[in-house]
DRENDO-1510 file (C-alpha; in Angstrom, 1 decimal, always signed):
<recs>
REC; n; res; u; v; w
REC; 1; MET; +18.7; -18.4; -2.9 .
REC; 2; ARG; +18.4; -16.7; -6.3 .
REC; 3; ILE; +15.0; -14.9; -6.1 .
REC; 4; LEU; +13.0; -13.0; -8.7 .
REC; 5; GLN; +10.4; -10.5; -7.6 .
REC; 6; VAL; +7.7; -9.7; -10.2 .
REC; 7; CYS; +5.8; -6.5; -9.7 .
REC; 8; PRO; +2.8; -5.6; -11.9 .
REC; 9; TYR; +3.3; -1.9; -11.5 .
REC; 10; ALA; +6.0; +0.4; -12.8 .
REC; 11; MET; +8.6; +0.8; -10.0 .
REC; 12; GLU; +9.3; +4.5; -10.7 .
REC; 13; ARG; +5.6; +5.2; -9.8 .
REC; 14; ARG; +5.0; +5.6; -6.0 .
REC; 15; GLY; +2.7; +3.0; -4.6 .
REC; 16; GLY; +2.3; +0.6; -1.8 .
REC; 17; VAL; +3.0; -2.6; -3.8 .
REC; 18; GLN; +6.1; -1.0; -5.3 .
REC; 19; ASN; +7.4; +0.1; -1.9 .
REC; 20; HIS; +6.8; -3.3; -0.5 .
REC; 21; VAL; +8.5; -5.1; -3.4 .
REC; 22; ARG; +11.5; -2.8; -3.2 .
REC; 23; ASP; +11.9; -3.1; +0.6 .
REC; 24; ILE; +11.6; -6.8; +0.8 .
REC; 25; ALA; +14.0; -7.2; -2.1 .
REC; 26; ARG; +16.6; -5.1; -0.3 .
REC; 27; TRP; +16.0; -7.0; +3.0 .
REC; 28; LEU; +16.4; -10.4; +1.3 .
REC; 29; ALA; +19.6; -9.1; -0.4 .
REC; 30; SER; +20.9; -8.0; +3.0 .
REC; 31; GLU; +20.4; -11.6; +4.1 .
REC; 32; GLY; +22.7; -12.8; +1.4 .
REC; 33; HIS; +20.2; -13.8; -1.3 .
REC; 34; ASP; +20.7; -12.9; -5.0 .
REC; 35; VAL; +17.5; -10.8; -5.8 .
REC; 36; ALA; +16.3; -9.0; -8.9 .
REC; 37; ILE; +13.0; -7.2; -9.6 .
REC; 38; VAL; +11.1; -7.5; -12.9 .
REC; 39; ALA; +8.5; -4.7; -13.5 .
REC; 40; PRO; +7.0; -3.0; -16.6 .
REC; 41; GLY; +9.2; -0.4; -18.3 .
REC; 42; PRO; +10.4; +1.5; -20.1 .
REC; 43; GLY; +11.9; +3.3; -17.2 .
REC; 44; GLY; +13.0; +2.2; -13.7 .
REC; 45; GLY; +16.0; +0.0; -14.6 .
REC; 46; GLY; +19.1; -0.5; -12.5 .
REC; 47; GLY; +19.3; +0.2; -8.8 .
REC; 48; GLU; +20.1; -2.1; -6.0 .
REC; 49; PRO; +18.6; -4.7; -6.0 .
REC; 50; PRO; +18.5; -4.3; -9.8 .
REC; 51; VAL; +15.1; -3.6; -11.5 .
REC; 52; VAL; +14.8; -5.2; -14.9 .
REC; 53; PRO; +12.3; -3.4; -17.1 .
REC; 54; LEU; +10.1; -5.7; -19.1 .
REC; 55; GLY; +7.2; -4.9; -21.4 .
REC; 56; ARG; +5.1; -1.8; -21.2 .
REC; 57; HIS; +2.1; -0.5; -19.2 .
REC; 58; VAL; -0.9; +1.8; -19.6 .
REC; 59; VAL; -3.0; +3.3; -16.8 .
REC; 60; LEU; -6.7; +2.7; -16.9 .
REC; 61; GLY; -9.6; +3.8; -14.7 .
REC; 62; LEU; -12.1; +1.3; -13.2 .
REC; 63; SER; -14.4; +1.3; -10.2 .
REC; 64; GLY; -13.2; +4.6; -8.9 .
REC; 65; THR; -9.5; +3.9; -9.0 .
REC; 66; ARG; -6.7; +3.7; -11.5 .
REC; 67; PHE; -4.5; +0.7; -12.2 .
REC; 68; GLU; -2.0; -0.5; -14.8 .
REC; 69; VAL; -2.4; -3.1; -17.5 .
REC; 70; THR; +0.9; -4.5; -18.7 .
REC; 71; TRP; +2.0; -6.5; -21.7 .
REC; 72; VAL; +5.2; -8.0; -23.0 .
REC; 73; GLY; +6.0; -9.4; -26.4 .
REC; 74; GLY; +7.1; -13.0; -26.8 .
REC; 75; ARG; +10.5; -12.1; -28.2 .
REC; 76; GLU; +11.3; -9.7; -25.3 .
REC; 77; LEU; +10.0; -12.2; -22.8 .
REC; 78; ALA; +12.2; -15.0; -24.3 .
REC; 79; ASP; +15.2; -12.7; -24.1 .
REC; 80; ALA; +14.5; -11.9; -20.4 .
REC; 81; VAL; +14.4; -15.7; -19.7 .
REC; 82; ARG; +17.9; -16.0; -21.3 .
REC; 83; ARG; +19.4; -12.8; -19.7 .
REC; 84; LEU; +18.2; -13.7; -16.3 .
REC; 85; ASP; +19.1; -17.4; -16.7 .
REC; 86; ALA; +15.7; -18.7; -15.6 .
REC; 87; ALA; +17.0; -22.2; -14.9 .
REC; 88; SER; +19.2; -20.8; -12.1 .
REC; 89; ILE; +16.4; -19.0; -10.2 .
REC; 90; ASP; +15.3; -20.8; -7.1 .
REC; 91; VAL; +11.9; -19.1; -6.7 .
REC; 92; VAL; +9.8; -16.5; -8.4 .
REC; 93; HIS; +7.7; -14.3; -6.2 .
REC; 94; VAL; +4.8; -12.8; -8.1 .
REC; 95; HIS; +2.7; -9.9; -6.7 .
REC; 96; THR; -1.0; -9.5; -7.5 .
REC; 97; PRO; -0.6; -12.1; -10.3 .
REC; 98; PHE; -4.0; -11.6; -11.9 .
REC; 99; VAL; -3.2; -8.0; -12.9 .
REC; 100; PRO; -3.0; -8.3; -16.7 .
REC; 101; LEU; -0.7; -9.5; -18.2 .
REC; 102; LEU; +2.9; -9.3; -17.2 .
REC; 103; PRO; +2.8; -11.3; -13.9 .
REC; 104; ALA; +1.1; -14.4; -15.4 .
REC; 105; ARG; +3.3; -14.4; -18.5 .
REC; 106; VAL; +6.5; -14.2; -16.5 .
REC; 107; TRP; +5.2; -17.0; -14.2 .
REC; 108; ARG; +4.5; -19.2; -17.2 .
REC; 109; ALA; +7.7; -18.4; -19.2 .
REC; 110; PHE; +10.1; -18.9; -16.4 .
REC; 111; GLY; +8.7; -22.2; -15.2 .
REC; 112; ARG; +10.2; -22.0; -11.7 .
REC; 113; PRO; +8.7; -22.6; -8.3 .
REC; 114; THR; +6.4; -19.6; -7.7 .
REC; 115; VAL; +5.1; -17.9; -4.6 .
REC; 116; ALA; +2.0; -15.8; -5.3 .
REC; 117; THR; +1.1; -12.8; -3.1 .
REC; 118; PHE; -2.4; -11.3; -3.4 .
REC; 119; HIS; -2.6; -7.6; -2.4 .
REC; 120; ALA; -6.0; -6.6; -3.7 .
REC; 121; THR; -9.3; -6.2; -1.9 .
REC; 122; LEU; -12.1; -5.6; -4.4 .
REC; 123; PRO; -14.9; -3.0; -4.2 .
REC; 124; PRO; -17.7; -4.6; -2.1 .
REC; 125; ARG; -20.4; -3.9; -4.6 .
REC; 126; ASP; -18.5; -4.8; -7.8 .
REC; 127; ARG; -19.9; -8.3; -8.3 .
REC; 128; LEU; -18.9; -8.4; -12.0 .
REC; 129; LEU; -15.2; -7.8; -11.1 .
REC; 130; ARG; -15.4; -10.4; -8.4 .
REC; 131; THR; -17.1; -12.9; -10.7 .
REC; 132; VAL; -14.3; -12.5; -13.3 .
REC; 133; LEU; -11.3; -12.4; -10.9 .
REC; 134; ALA; -12.2; -14.9; -8.2 .
REC; 135; PRO; -11.8; -18.0; -10.4 .
REC; 136; VAL; -8.6; -16.6; -11.8 .
REC; 137; ALA; -7.2; -16.0; -8.3 .
REC; 138; ARG; -8.2; -19.5; -7.2 .
REC; 139; ALA; -6.6; -21.1; -10.2 .
REC; 140; MET; -3.4; -19.3; -9.5 .
REC; 141; ARG; -3.6; -20.4; -5.9 .
REC; 142; ASP; -3.8; -24.0; -7.1 .
REC; 143; ARG; -0.7; -23.6; -9.3 .
REC; 144; ALA; +1.5; -21.8; -6.9 .
REC; 145; ALA; +4.1; -23.5; -4.6 .
REC; 146; ALA; +2.8; -21.2; -1.9 .
REC; 147; THR; +0.1; -18.5; -1.6 .
REC; 148; ILE; +0.2; -15.4; +0.5 .
REC; 149; ALA; -2.5; -12.8; +1.2 .
REC; 150; VAL; -1.6; -9.5; +2.8 .
REC; 151; SER; -4.6; -9.5; +5.0 .
REC; 152; ALA; -7.8; -11.5; +5.7 .
REC; 153; SER; -9.7; -9.2; +3.3 .
REC; 154; ALA; -7.2; -9.9; +0.5 .
REC; 155; ALA; -7.7; -13.6; +1.2 .
REC; 156; GLU; -11.4; -13.5; +0.5 .
REC; 157; LEU; -10.8; -13.7; -3.2 .
REC; 158; LEU; -9.2; -17.1; -2.8 .
REC; 159; ARG; -12.0; -18.7; -0.9 .
REC; 160; PRO; -13.2; -21.3; -0.4 .
REC; 161; ASP; -10.2; -22.7; +1.4 .
REC; 162; ARG; -8.4; -25.9; +0.4 .
REC; 163; SER; -6.7; -27.9; +3.1 .
REC; 164; ASP; -3.9; -28.9; +0.7 .
REC; 165; ARG; -3.4; -25.2; -0.4 .
REC; 166; PRO; -3.2; -23.2; +2.8 .
REC; 167; ILE; -3.1; -19.4; +2.5 .
REC; 168; GLU; -0.5; -17.6; +4.5 .
REC; 169; ILE; -1.6; -14.2; +5.9 .
REC; 170; LEU; +1.5; -12.0; +5.8 .
REC; 171; PRO; +1.4; -8.2; +5.9 .
REC; 172; PRO; +3.1; -6.3; +3.1 .
REC; 173; ALA; +6.1; -5.2; +5.1 .
REC; 174; ILE; +8.2; -2.1; +4.3 .
REC; 175; ASP; +11.3; -0.6; +5.8 .
REC; 176; LEU; +10.0; +1.9; +8.4 .
REC; 177; SER; +13.4; +3.2; +9.5 .
REC; 178; LEU; +13.2; +6.4; +7.3 .
REC; 179; TRP; +9.7; +7.2; +8.7 .
REC; 180; ARG; +10.9; +6.8; +12.3 .
REC; 181; GLU; +13.8; +9.1; +11.6 .
REC; 182; ALA; +11.5; +11.6; +9.9 .
REC; 183; GLY; +9.4; +11.6; +13.1 .
REC; 184; ARG; +12.5; +12.0; +15.3 .
REC; 185; VAL; +13.6; +15.3; +13.5 .
REC; 186; ALA; +10.1; +16.7; +12.7 .
REC; 187; THR; +8.8; +20.0; +14.0 .
REC; 188; ARG; +5.1; +19.9; +14.5 .
REC; 189; SER; +2.7; +22.8; +14.8 .
REC; 190; GLY; +3.5; +23.8; +18.4 .
REC; 191; GLU; +1.5; +26.9; +19.2 .
REC; 192; GLY; +0.3; +27.4; +15.7 .
REC; 193; PRO; -2.7; +25.9; +14.0 .
REC; 194; ARG; -2.9; +22.1; +14.0 .
REC; 195; ARG; -1.9; +20.5; +10.6 .
REC; 196; LEU; -4.1; +17.8; +9.2 .
REC; 197; LEU; -2.7; +15.8; +6.2 .
REC; 198; PHE; -4.2; +13.9; +3.4 .
REC; 199; LEU; -1.7; +12.1; +1.2 .
REC; 200; GLY; -2.6; +10.0; -1.7 .
REC; 201; ARG; -4.3; +9.8; -5.1 .
REC; 202; PHE; -7.1; +12.3; -5.6 .
REC; 203; GLU; -9.8; +9.7; -6.4 .
REC; 204; ALA; -13.0; +8.2; -4.9 .
REC; 205; ARG; -11.3; +5.1; -3.7 .
REC; 206; LYS; -9.1; +7.2; -1.3 .
REC; 207; GLY; -12.1; +9.0; +0.1 .
REC; 208; LEU; -11.0; +12.5; -0.8 .
REC; 209; ASP; -14.6; +13.5; -1.5 .
REC; 210; VAL; -15.5; +12.4; +2.0 .
REC; 211; LEU; -12.8; +14.6; +3.5 .
REC; 212; VAL; -13.9; +17.6; +1.4 .
REC; 213; ALA; -17.5; +17.1; +2.6 .
REC; 214; ALA; -16.3; +16.8; +6.3 .
REC; 215; TRP; -14.0; +19.8; +6.2 .
REC; 216; PRO; -16.5; +22.6; +6.9 .
REC; 217; GLU; -17.8; +20.8; +10.0 .
REC; 218; ILE; -14.2; +20.2; +11.2 .
REC; 219; VAL; -13.6; +24.0; +10.9 .
REC; 220; ALA; -16.8; +24.8; +12.6 .
REC; 221; ARG; -16.2; +22.6; +15.5 .
REC; 222; ALA; -12.7; +23.9; +16.0 .
REC; 223; GLY; -13.9; +27.5; +16.4 .
REC; 224; ALA; -11.0; +29.9; +16.9 .
REC; 225; ALA; -8.5; +27.0; +16.9 .
REC; 226; SER; -9.2; +26.2; +13.2 .
REC; 227; PRO; -6.6; +23.7; +11.8 .
REC; 228; GLU; -4.8; +23.8; +8.5 .
REC; 229; LEU; -5.6; +21.1; +5.9 .
REC; 230; ILE; -2.7; +20.0; +3.6 .
REC; 231; VAL; -3.8; +17.9; +0.7 .
REC; 232; ALA; -0.9; +16.2; -1.1 .
REC; 233; GLY; -1.1; +14.1; -4.3 .
REC; 234; GLY; -2.9; +14.5; -7.6 .
REC; 235; GLY; -5.7; +12.9; -9.7 .
REC; 236; GLU; -9.1; +13.4; -11.2 .
REC; 237; LEU; -10.7; +14.9; -8.0 .
REC; 238; ALA; -8.3; +17.8; -8.0 .
REC; 239; PRO; -11.1; +20.2; -8.9 .
REC; 240; LEU; -12.9; +19.4; -5.6 .
REC; 241; VAL; -9.8; +20.4; -3.7 .
REC; 242; GLU; -9.2; +23.5; -5.8 .
REC; 243; ALA; -12.8; +24.6; -5.1 .
REC; 244; LEU; -12.2; +24.1; -1.4 .
REC; 245; VAL; -9.1; +26.2; -1.6 .
REC; 246; ALA; -10.9; +29.0; -3.4 .
REC; 247; ARG; -14.1; +29.2; -1.3 .
REC; 248; GLY; -12.9; +27.9; +2.2 .
REC; 249; PRO; -13.6; +27.6; +5.0 .
REC; 250; GLY; -10.3; +27.6; +6.8 .
REC; 251; ARG; -6.9; +27.3; +5.2 .
REC; 252; VAL; -6.4; +24.6; +2.7 .
REC; 253; THR; -3.1; +24.0; +0.8 .
REC; 254; ILE; -2.5; +21.7; -2.1 .
REC; 255; VAL; +0.9; +20.0; -2.5 .
REC; 256; PRO; +1.4; +18.3; -5.9 .
REC; 257; THR; +2.4; +14.7; -5.7 .
REC; 258; PRO; +5.5; +14.9; -3.4 .
REC; 259; ASP; +8.7; +12.9; -3.8 .
REC; 260; ASP; +9.5; +10.3; -1.1 .
REC; 261; GLU; +11.5; +12.6; +1.1 .
REC; 262; THR; +8.9; +15.4; +1.0 .
REC; 263; ALA; +6.1; +12.9; +1.8 .
REC; 264; ARG; +7.9; +11.7; +4.9 .
REC; 265; ARG; +8.4; +15.3; +6.0 .
REC; 266; LEU; +4.8; +16.2; +5.5 .
REC; 267; VAL; +3.6; +13.1; +7.3 .
REC; 268; ALA; +6.1; +13.6; +10.2 .
REC; 269; GLU; +5.1; +17.3; +10.7 .
REC; 270; ALA; +1.4; +16.6; +10.6 .
REC; 271; ASP; -0.6; +16.6; +13.9 .
REC; 272; LEU; -3.1; +14.2; +12.4 .
REC; 273; PHE; -3.0; +12.0; +9.3 .
REC; 274; LEU; -6.4; +11.5; +7.5 .
REC; 275; ALA; -7.1; +8.3; +5.5 .
REC; 276; PRO; -10.8; +8.2; +4.7 .
REC; 277; ALA; -10.7; +5.6; +1.9 .
REC; 278; PRO; -14.1; +3.9; +2.0 .
REC; 279; TRP; -13.2; +0.7; +0.2 .
REC; 280; GLY; -10.6; -1.2; -1.7 .
REC; 281; GLU; -7.8; -1.2; +0.8 .
REC; 282; SER; -6.4; -4.6; +1.7 .
REC; 283; PHE; -4.0; -3.4; +4.4 .
REC; 284; GLY; -2.9; +0.2; +5.0 .
REC; 285; LEU; +0.8; +0.9; +4.3 .
REC; 286; VAL; +0.0; +4.7; +4.5 .
REC; 287; LEU; -1.2; +4.1; +8.1 .
REC; 288; ILE; +1.9; +2.3; +9.3 .
REC; 289; GLU; +4.1; +4.9; +7.6 .
REC; 290; ALA; +2.4; +7.7; +9.5 .
REC; 291; MET; +2.4; +5.8; +12.8 .
REC; 292; ALA; +6.1; +5.0; +12.5 .
REC; 293; ALA; +6.7; +8.8; +12.2 .
REC; 294; GLY; +4.7; +9.2; +15.4 .
REC; 295; THR; +1.7; +10.8; +13.6 .
REC; 296; PRO; -1.7; +9.8; +14.9 .
REC; 297; VAL; -4.2; +8.6; +12.3 .
REC; 298; VAL; -8.0; +8.8; +11.7 .
REC; 299; ALA; -9.1; +6.4; +9.1 .
REC; 300; ALA; -12.1; +4.8; +7.6 .
REC; 301; ALA; -13.1; +1.4; +8.9 .
REC; 302; ASN; -12.6; -0.5; +5.7 .
REC; 303; PRO; -11.4; -4.1; +6.2 .
REC; 304; GLY; -7.8; -3.3; +5.4 .
REC; 305; TYR; -7.5; -0.3; +7.7 .
REC; 306; ALA; -9.5; -1.9; +10.5 .
REC; 307; GLY; -7.0; -4.8; +10.5 .
REC; 308; VAL; -4.1; -2.3; +11.2 .
REC; 309; LEU; -5.8; +0.0; +13.7 .
REC; 310; THR; -6.6; -2.5; +16.4 .
REC; 311; GLY; -6.7; -2.1; +20.1 .
REC; 312; PRO; -6.5; +1.5; +21.1 .
REC; 313; GLY; -6.2; +2.5; +17.5 .
REC; 314; ALA; -9.7; +1.3; +16.8 .
REC; 315; ALA; -11.1; +4.4; +18.5 .
REC; 316; SER; -9.9; +6.5; +15.5 .
REC; 317; LEU; -11.8; +4.5; +12.9 .
REC; 318; VAL; -14.9; +6.0; +11.4 .
REC; 319; PRO; -17.6; +4.4; +9.3 .
REC; 320; PRO; -16.6; +4.4; +5.6 .
REC; 321; GLY; -18.1; +7.2; +3.6 .
REC; 322; ASP; -19.5; +9.0; +6.7 .
REC; 323; ALA; -18.3; +12.6; +6.5 .
REC; 324; ALA; -20.1; +13.7; +9.7 .
REC; 325; ALA; -18.4; +10.9; +11.7 .
REC; 326; LEU; -15.0; +11.8; +10.2 .
REC; 327; ALA; -15.6; +15.5; +11.3 .
REC; 328; ARG; -16.7; +14.5; +14.8 .
REC; 329; THR; -13.7; +12.2; +15.4 .
REC; 330; VAL; -11.1; +14.7; +14.1 .
REC; 331; ALA; -12.6; +17.6; +16.1 .
REC; 332; ASP; -12.7; +15.5; +19.3 .
REC; 333; LEU; -9.1; +14.5; +18.9 .
REC; 334; LEU; -7.9; +18.1; +18.2 .
REC; 335; ALA; -9.7; +19.2; +21.3 .
REC; 336; ALA; -7.9; +16.6; +23.4 .
REC; 337; PRO; -4.1; +17.0; +23.0 .
REC; 338; GLU; -3.3; +14.3; +25.5 .
REC; 339; ARG; -5.3; +11.7; +23.5 .
REC; 340; LEU; -3.3; +12.8; +20.4 .
REC; 341; GLU; -0.1; +12.3; +22.2 .
REC; 342; LYS; -1.1; +8.9; +23.5 .
REC; 343; LEU; -2.4; +7.8; +20.1 .
REC; 344; GLY; +1.0; +8.8; +18.5 .
REC; 345; ALA; +3.0; +6.9; +21.1 .
REC; 346; TRP; +0.8; +3.8; +20.7 .
REC; 347; GLY; +1.2; +3.9; +16.9 .
REC; 348; ARG; +5.0; +4.1; +17.1 .
REC; 349; ASP; +5.1; +0.9; +19.1 .
REC; 350; HIS; +2.3; -0.9; +17.3 .
REC; 351; VAL; +3.8; -0.7; +13.8 .
REC; 352; ARG; +7.1; -2.5; +14.8 .
REC; 353; ARG; +5.3; -5.8; +14.0 .
REC; 354; PHE; +4.8; -4.6; +10.4 .
REC; 355; ASP; +8.4; -3.6; +9.7 .
REC; 356; VAL; +10.3; -5.6; +7.1 .
REC; 357; ALA; +12.8; -6.7; +9.8 .
REC; 358; ALA; +9.9; -8.4; +11.7 .
REC; 359; VAL; +8.0; -9.8; +8.7 .
REC; 360; GLY; +11.1; -10.6; +6.5 .
REC; 361; PRO; +12.1; -13.8; +8.3 .
REC; 362; ARG; +8.6; -15.3; +7.8 .
REC; 363; LEU; +8.6; -14.4; +4.1 .
REC; 364; GLN; +12.1; -15.8; +3.7 .
REC; 365; GLU; +11.0; -19.2; +5.1 .
REC; 366; ILE; +8.0; -19.3; +2.8 .
REC; 367; LEU; +10.3; -18.7; -0.2 .
REC; 368; ARG; +12.8; -21.3; +1.0 .
REC; 369; ARG; +10.1; -23.9; +1.5 .
REC; 370; ALA; +8.8; -23.3; -2.1 .
REC; 371; ALA; +12.4; -23.5; -3.5 .
REC; 372; VAL; +13.1; -26.7; -1.7 .
REC; 373; ALA; +9.8; -28.2; -2.8 .
REC; 374; GLY; +10.5; -27.2; -6.4 .
REC; 375; ARG; +13.9; -28.9; -6.3 .
REC; 376; ARG; +12.2; -32.1; -5.1 .
REC; 377; ASP; +9.7; -32.0; -7.9 .
</recs>
């Protein structure tokens, strides 16, 4: 098949959707399909599979997070239709199609059978955003040849169900092989202080403020075995972390937004990965990356993370926004090395079901059915 992946976010910026789009495109190409990625420019072109920059983007803040708004001119869009020979494309796969405005414009302009994947889980208290986006999402569901939600929480925006428009729940798979390799060669703390890691954007949606509030209690409970906290990333809450570095307690290190290789090393060398995001997470790619590297996880029990940390992993979930519960859970795990080891081993095995090699065949079949239906129509 000839497949066009449409990403609403710039591919050169690190993010879960971008990683998913890139890895499934590579997997589909390895299966013999002709795959290209369209994403907002101006950078990020080339590569394998090729990224075709289209339009521009601007980053805005809303509801405690940052996202991109994209646009593309009519002439540039028409040129892309010609250059990519839209008539020869079997299926267009659009990710988070209601992100303005690039995905919907490509969908309309190319006029090919389209599969729509919905990645977003909205803030639970943002009724205005839900009121605006839910009708748009349902209209897109009704137009798509097939609809995918990355989790049950991401599917909520598409409710109520329609029997003639079933929603496929399919996790946003990525290639975990590099994370497994990072875990294989990693050197953890050994006899030194335990390393705790936060990796992500410094914003309220990722729960960095909750971690900062929990940190003094984590240090107090650890006593003489005080751990080290590494906070990697960047964003508007940087002053909170800088203040923690300056006043303590304990040792806190900031690592500015790391590249992919450095991120894998930091995760693999950590004794515990902390993901306290209170809301807005539809899945939890950061969790499966850490677990693939063999690093145990403590995470907030938002709907997306709770859908990943099931079975034995559920014991390391804490109530969203509860700094005291986060501190207790972390301290209890640090005091029980055998629990940490078992949690790490469980995670390595558990995440195999989310690897692109496991999920890819299901996605391939959805794309194939959409393409065949489109040819019949």
